[in-house]
N, C-alpha and C positions, 0 to 999 in steps of 0.2 A: 092593641090585647089584652085583653082580660088576664090579671093573673089566676093561675090557676092556682089553687087550694090544695096541698098536700095532704094528704092524712098522716097522721104522727106514725110514727115506725116505732113498734113493739116488738120488744125483743119474743125468742122463741120460747115458746113453755118445756124447757126441756126439764129430763127426770135426771133429777139427782137423787142417786143411792148415798143411802146413810148408811155409813160403815156401824156393823152389828161385830165386833170379833172382839176380841178378851184384848186387843193392845187399842180398840177404840174406846175403852170403858174410864169412865172417870169415877174414882173412887176417892168417896169422903165420909166422915164419919157417919152421915147420915145411912150409907150403902154398904158399909166395910162389911156386916157380919151377912149379908146377903151374897156379897162377891166371896168373904171367907168359905162359905157353903160351897159355892160353884167349883172354885178352885178345891175344895178338897174331894172332890169326886174321883174315885168311887168310894171313899173311907168314909160314908155318912156312918150317922149311930144309928139310923133310923130306916128302915125301909121308903117307906111315905113321907114323904116334906113335902109340907104348904109353905110356898114363899108370897108373902101376905101385904099389901103396898097402896097405896091411893092409886088412881090414874097419873099417866104419865112418869112414874117414879124410876123406869125402867126394869119393870119386870119382865117384858117382852124380850129387852135387848138381853137379859140376864139368861130366862130361857133356851135362847138362842144358840148362845156361847155352850150351856149346858150340851144342847142336844147336836152338836158339831164333836164334842169333845167326848159324850158318851154315845154318839151313833143311836140316839134317840128315837123313836116311833111317836108322831105326834097323833093322839088321840082325842076326837071330836066329844065335846061334852055332850053335848046332848043323844048321841048314839054310840054308846060301848056294846059292841056285837061281839062274834065271835072273834073276827078278823083279829079286834084291837085285846083279845084276852091270849090270844094265842102269840101274838106279840110282843106280850107282859110276861108271858112264860119262856119266851129266849133273851129278854134283852131288858133294859131301861125305857118306859114311856113316859109322855109329858100332856098333859088337861091341862091346859090354859083358860082361865077365868072360872073356876067352877062353881063360883058363888052367880054368877048370869044366871036370868031365869032359863030353865028347860034343859036342867043336870039331869039327864039320867044317870036317878040315885040306886036303884037295884044295879043298873051294869057297874058302875062304878062302884058296890057293896064287890061283886065277883071280882072286879079289877084289883081291890085292893088286897082280895086272900090270894091271887093268884098270884103276883108279888110276892108278897110275904112266905109263901110257899116254897117260890123257883128261887127266893135270894135275889130277886130281882130289883130294881128302885121304879120308884114313878115320884117325879114332881108337879103338884099342883100349884098353879098360881090363880093369885083373887086379890080382891082390895080390903078384906075383912079376914078375920079369922073364922075358924068353922064354925063355931056358937052362932055367928048371925046371918049363917044359910038359908036358915029357915028349912034343912033336912027333917022331915015327917019318918024316916026310917030309923029305927031306933039301934038297931044294926050297924049300918052305916055311922051314925051320928058318934058309936062308940070307938069304931076305928078311928076317924079323925081325930078324936080327943088322943088318943093315942099319937097319934103323927106329931112329926117335928115340927114347929113354926118358926118360920123366921122371917122378922117384919124388915120392912123399907120404909122408913122414916121419909117425912116432908123432908125436899131438897133443901138442904143449904146453901150460905153463899156463894161457897166455893164448888160445891157442886153446881150449879146454873152458871156459873162461869166460866166452868169449864166445859159444860155440854154447850152452851152459847158460843164457842172459839170452835168447837170441835164440828158443828153445824155447819158453821159459816165455813170451817175451811173440806166440808162436804162439800161445797158448792166452787173450792179454790179461789176461797176471797177470804180476805186478809183484813180484820177491823180493830181498829182502835180499841187499849183497853182502856179509854175512860169511854166509848160508846157503850163499851161492854158494862161496867160498872154502872152505867147509868141503866140499861133493861133489866140489870140483877133488881136494883134498887125499885121500877116501876112496874113492872109487869108480874102477873100470877105468876104463883110458884108453883108452876105446873111443868114438865117437860115437854108434853103433849103440845100445852098454848105456845112454849118456846119455840116449837116447830113452826110451829103457823109464822112464828111473829117474824123469824128470822126468813123464810120464805115470802112475806110479802118485803118486807124490808132491802131485801133481795133484787125483786120484781121491783119497785120502783127506783132502786137507784140503777138498775139499768135501763129502764125506759126513759129516765133525764139523764142517762151517757155520764156521770159524776161516780162518786167513788161515795162511801158509805157514811154517811156525817150523823152528827147527836139530831141536827133538826129533822132529819129522814127517819131515825129511829123513833122520836118524838111521835111525828105525826103516822107511823104506824101506830102507835103504840093507844093514839088517842081513838084511830080509824077502828080498831080491834075493841077499846072498851065500849066505845057508844054502839060497836054491832052488838058486844054483848046486854047493854043495858035495851035494846030495840027487842030482844030474843026471851 
């Protein structure tokens, strides 16, 4: 009788929710000013605040914490219509990725005016300070210069290590400290890249039905590095 070749069993592609509460936040020197800003609400010194930081630095996490705490309304950056204006007259509003293409400059100008006159708050997130957004509406540029800007810096080693542990914990996985330190030394200093790396490592370990080791971590790092070179 011919031996039957069985396919390799692959783990189910389960969705793992990432904790985005205040308790899930890892705080170090690289983001402590931004965290202090969120924690200080509603006692902000200015009605309009810009939270600026590189991709994957945790802006979305902080914005979601603030939205929950302030019961803020999320407003699309590309279309800021009457519904958004009405929301801003009643309470806090959030506009994410304000420096991305397609910003409704006229709408944002009116939104800021309403926030200031109504005594509510507007939080804007962006990768850069407002002077680099390419705003060509002079009145809007003036309003943005008057806003309070708080910067999130590139993640430091302590923050990256804490986030790695947290991302594995979100998947109900405990990883050895020496693996965490290896990943901190070898990977791109981006929280978004770290999420993909943790997903890959966890998937590889499940496929092989083994615990997460330094060798698996190194293999995953190499795969991602090679993929980045090809792209």
